[in-house]
C-alpha positions in Angstrom: 33.5 19.0 13.5 33.9 22.8 14.9 31.5 24.1 17.6 28.6 26.2 16.7 27.3 28.8 19.4 23.9 28.4 17.4 23.3 24.7 18.1 24.7 25.0 21.7 22.4 27.5 22.6 19.7 25.1 22.4 19.7 23.4 25.5 21.1 26.9 27.3 19.3 30.1 28.1 16.5 31.4 25.6 17.4 33.6 23.4 13.8 34.0 21.5 10.6 32.6 23.5 10.0 29.2 23.2 7.3 29.3 20.2 9.2 31.3 17.6 11.9 28.4 18.2 9.8 26.0 16.5 9.1 28.1 13.6 10.9 26.2 9.9 11.5 23.4 12.0 9.0 21.1 10.4 10.0 22.9 6.9 13.7 22.6 7.6 13.4 18.7 8.3 11.2 18.7 5.1 14.1 20.2 3.0 16.8 18.0 4.8 14.8 14.6 3.7 13.4 16.0 0.1 16.8 17.2 -0.8 15.5 20.8 -2.6 13.4 23.1 -2.0 11.0 22.3 -5.1 10.2 18.8 -3.6 9.9 19.8 0.1 7.2 22.4 -1.2 5.2 19.5 -3.0 5.6 17.7 0.3 4.2 20.1 2.3 1.9 21.9 -0.3 3.6 25.4 -0.3 5.5 27.3 -2.7 9.1 27.1 -3.1 9.3 30.4 -2.4 7.7 30.0 0.7 10.0 27.3 1.7 13.1 29.3 0.9 11.6 32.1 2.4 11.2 30.0 5.8 14.4 28.7 5.7 15.9 32.2 5.3 14.4 33.4 8.6 15.3 30.2 10.6 19.3 30.9 9.3 19.3 34.5 10.1 17.7 33.6 13.5 20.4 30.9 14.4 22.7 33.0 12.5 24.0 30.0 11.0 23.8 28.4 7.4 22.3 25.3 7.3 22.7 24.2 3.6 25.1 23.8 1.5 23.5 25.4 -2.2 24.8 24.6 -5.8 23.5 24.5 -9.0 23.4 20.4 -8.7 22.4 19.8 -5.3 21.5 20.8 -1.8 23.2 19.5 1.1 23.7 20.3 5.0 26.5 22.0 6.3 28.2 20.3 9.9 26.0 23.0 11.3 22.8 22.0 9.9 23.4 18.0 10.6 24.2 19.0 13.9 20.6 21.2 14.0 18.7 18.4 12.1 19.5 15.9 14.7 18.3 17.8 17.6 15.0 18.9 15.5 14.0 15.3 15.2 14.3 14.7 18.4 12.2 17.5 19.3 9.5 16.7 16.6 9.6 12.8 17.8 9.2 14.1 21.7 5.7 16.6 20.4 4.7 13.1 18.5 5.4 11.1 21.6 3.5 13.9 23.8 0.4 13.3 21.5 0.5 9.5 21.2 0.2 9.5 25.2 -2.9 11.9 25.3 -4.5 9.6 22.3 -3.3 6.4 24.3 -5.9 7.5 27.3 -8.8 6.5 25.1 -7.3 4.5 22.0 -7.7 0.5 21.6 -4.7 -1.3 19.9 -5.3 -1.2 16.7 -3.2 -1.5 13.1 -0.4 -3.5 11.8 2.0 -4.7 14.4 5.1 -6.1 13.4 7.1 -8.7 15.5 10.3 -10.3 14.9 11.0 -13.7 16.9 14.4 -15.8 16.9 12.7 -18.9 14.6 12.5 -21.9 17.5 12.2 -20.0 20.3 9.4 -17.7 18.7 7.7 -21.2 17.5 8.0 -22.8 20.5 7.7 -20.1 23.4 6.7 -17.2 21.8 3.7 -17.9 19.4 1.5 -19.1 21.3 1.5 -16.0 23.7 1.0 -13.7 20.1 -1.8 -15.6 19.7 -3.3 -15.1 22.7 -2.8 -11.3 22.8 -4.3 -11.4 19.0 -7.8 -13.0 20.5 -7.6 -10.0 23.0 -7.6 -7.2 20.5 -8.9 -8.3 17.3 -8.2 -5.0 15.8 -4.6 -5.6 15.9 -3.3 -7.3 12.5 -0.2 -9.0 13.6 2.7 -9.6 11.1 5.0 -12.0 12.8 9.0 -12.4 11.0 10.9 -15.8 12.5 14.4 -15.0 12.0 17.7 -16.0 13.7 19.4 -12.9 12.5 19.5 -9.7 14.6 17.2 -7.2 12.2 17.5 -3.9 12.6 14.2 -2.6 14.5 14.1 0.5 13.3 15.3 0.0 9.5 13.7 -3.0 8.8 10.1 -1.1 10.6 9.6 -3.8 13.5 7.4 -3.1 16.1 8.3 -5.4 18.8 11.7 -7.8 18.4 12.3 -10.8 20.8 16.1 -11.4 21.1 18.3 -13.9 22.6 21.8 -12.7 23.0 23.3 -9.8 21.7 25.3 -7.2 22.7 25.7 -5.5 26.5 25.1 -2.4 25.3 22.4 -1.0 23.3 21.5 1.9 20.9 20.1 5.1 22.4 17.3 4.6 19.5 15.9 1.2 21.5 13.9 0.3 24.1 14.7 -2.8 25.7 13.6 -5.0 28.9 15.4 -8.1 30.0 13.2 -11.1 30.9 16.0 -13.7 32.2 18.3 -15.5 31.1 18.0 -19.4 29.8 19.8 -22.4 31.8 21.9 -24.8 29.9 22.1 -28.5 30.5 23.8 -31.5 28.9 20.8 -34.4 28.1 20.2 -37.5 26.3 17.4 -40.3 25.6 17.1 -43.1 28.3 17.5 -45.5 25.5 20.9 -44.1 24.1 22.4 -43.7 28.1 21.2 -47.3 28.5 23.1 -48.5 25.4 26.4 -45.9 25.9 26.3 -45.6 30.3 25.6 -42.6 32.0 28.9 -40.2 32.0 29.9 -39.9 35.5 32.5 -37.0 34.6 33.2 -34.1 32.1 36.0 -35.9 31.0 34.1 -39.4 30.6 31.3 -37.2 28.3 34.2 -35.3 26.1 36.2 -39.1 25.4 33.6 -41.7 25.0 30.0 -40.0 24.1 28.8 -38.7 20.7 28.2 -35.0 20.5 25.1 -33.5 18.8 26.2 -29.7 17.9 23.9 -26.9 16.8 25.3 -25.3 13.4 26.4 -22.3 12.5 25.2 -20.2 9.5 28.9 -20.3 8.5 29.4 -24.1 8.4 31.2 -24.3 12.2 29.4 -26.1 15.2 28.9 -24.0 18.3 31.3 -25.4 21.2 29.9 -26.6 24.3 30.0 -24.2 27.2 32.0 -25.7 30.4 31.5 -24.2 33.9 31.4 -25.5 37.0 30.7 -23.6 40.4 31.5 -20.1 40.4 34.3 -20.8 37.6 34.6 -19.0 34.6 32.9 -20.6 31.6 34.9 -21.9 28.9 34.0 -22.8 25.5 34.9 -26.2 24.5 34.9 -27.0 21.1 33.7 -30.8 20.8 33.9 -33.6 18.1 30.6 -33.9 16.7 28.7 -36.9 15.5 25.9 -34.3 14.0 25.7 -30.9 13.6 22.5 -29.6 13.3 21.4 -26.1 12.2 18.2 -25.8 13.9 17.1 -26.1 17.1 14.2 -28.3 16.8 16.0 -30.8 14.6 18.7 -30.7 17.2 16.0 -31.7 19.9 14.9 -34.5 17.7 18.3 -36.2 17.0 18.9 -36.0 21.0 15.2 -37.7 21.8 16.2 -40.3 19.3 19.2 -41.5 20.9 22.0 -40.5 18.6 23.7 -38.6 20.9 23.9 -35.9 23.8 23.4 -32.6 23.4 23.7 -29.3 25.3 20.1 -27.5 25.1 18.4 -24.5 27.0 15.9 -25.5 29.2 12.8 -23.8 27.4 13.8 -26.1 24.6 14.4 -29.3 26.3 11.8 -28.9 29.0 8.5 -30.9 27.1 11.0 -33.9 26.5 12.1 -33.8 30.0 8.8 -33.7 31.5 7.8 -36.6 29.1 11.0 -38.9 30.3 12.3 -38.4 26.6 15.6 -36.9 27.9 17.3 -37.3 31.2 19.7 -34.3 32.5 23.1 -35.3 33.2 26.2 -33.9 35.0 24.0 -31.7 36.9 27.4 -29.7 38.4 28.0 -28.5 34.8 24.5 -27.2 34.4 24.8 -23.1 33.5 23.2 -19.8 32.7 22.6 -19.3 29.0 22.1 -16.1 27.0 19.9 -13.3 27.9 16.2 -12.6 26.5 15.1 -9.5 25.8 11.8 -7.4 24.3 13.3 -4.8 22.2 11.5 -1.8 20.5 12.0 1.5 18.9 12.0 4.1 21.5 9.5 6.4 19.2 6.8 3.8 18.9 6.7 2.9 23.0 3.7 5.3 23.5 1.8 3.8 20.6 -1.4 1.5 22.4 -0.9 -1.5 20.4 3.0 -1.4 21.3 2.8 -0.5 24.9 -0.2 -3.7 25.1 2.1 -6.4 23.2 5.2 -5.4 25.6 3.3 -5.6 28.7 1.6 -9.1 27.2 4.8 -10.3 26.9 6.7 -9.3 29.7 4.2 -10.7 31.8 4.2 -14.3 29.8 7.6 -14.8 28.8 9.6 -14.2 31.5 12.4 -16.8 31.5 12.0 -19.1 35.0 
């Protein structure tokens, strides 16, 4: 796109005073969203003429045409698209500033949408969400359980808990790292009494029954193999049982049907109860990272800010 001096000047020396710069921005954003002057006028409770004049004044001030006008449709020019991005950011900053002022006295309230991984959400997150709900009776929690990565902004999610994901994050998302899960090999005492305790990795791979996690595409997740500071290898194994649910996989291991590589947050209760026994501890390794994620535009809402602090305190992987 060709560089536009009017757009560039937004971050350069002031050519008009700041109050003048804000005039017409709300109308411009409304027209861009509505797709016509008439529809924007109706939303803003203005006349079509007033909207048209506001856009004309804005274009004159910027010395730039913001819309392509035809008899059939109204669309942003390249310069208009660039200016629109800036305007959305300005309006979002203003809204955030207002939330800061309101949050000094406001109690967390209203509908709060939270998305969590299915198994981790049931076993680890839900108890803390219930505690949060008990402490904040004006908050209406709406919790979804899914193992896919939802689009937090487009799906209207206020806070998401994620295991794994990309190393880079979109600019419109805030995120907080809560630690990494730990992966261990384990089996039930009854299984080990029947099949013997593997002494080496080769023994495990050649002589024992594997219970692996099933992916949505019908394949089985590999075992992750690493020893010491060496690189992690993804090793496909012949599975006796493939299970597409973490809790069901855990239950199959507790039932004595084989060996699995499980996250300690999933296997922890069974290990403490003696239902499972860790094996080959030299091959324990770090697993996926845990994050809480939120739209930056909602960070200062009291309900979101309170839940983020609550989860950050109680949900850390240790």
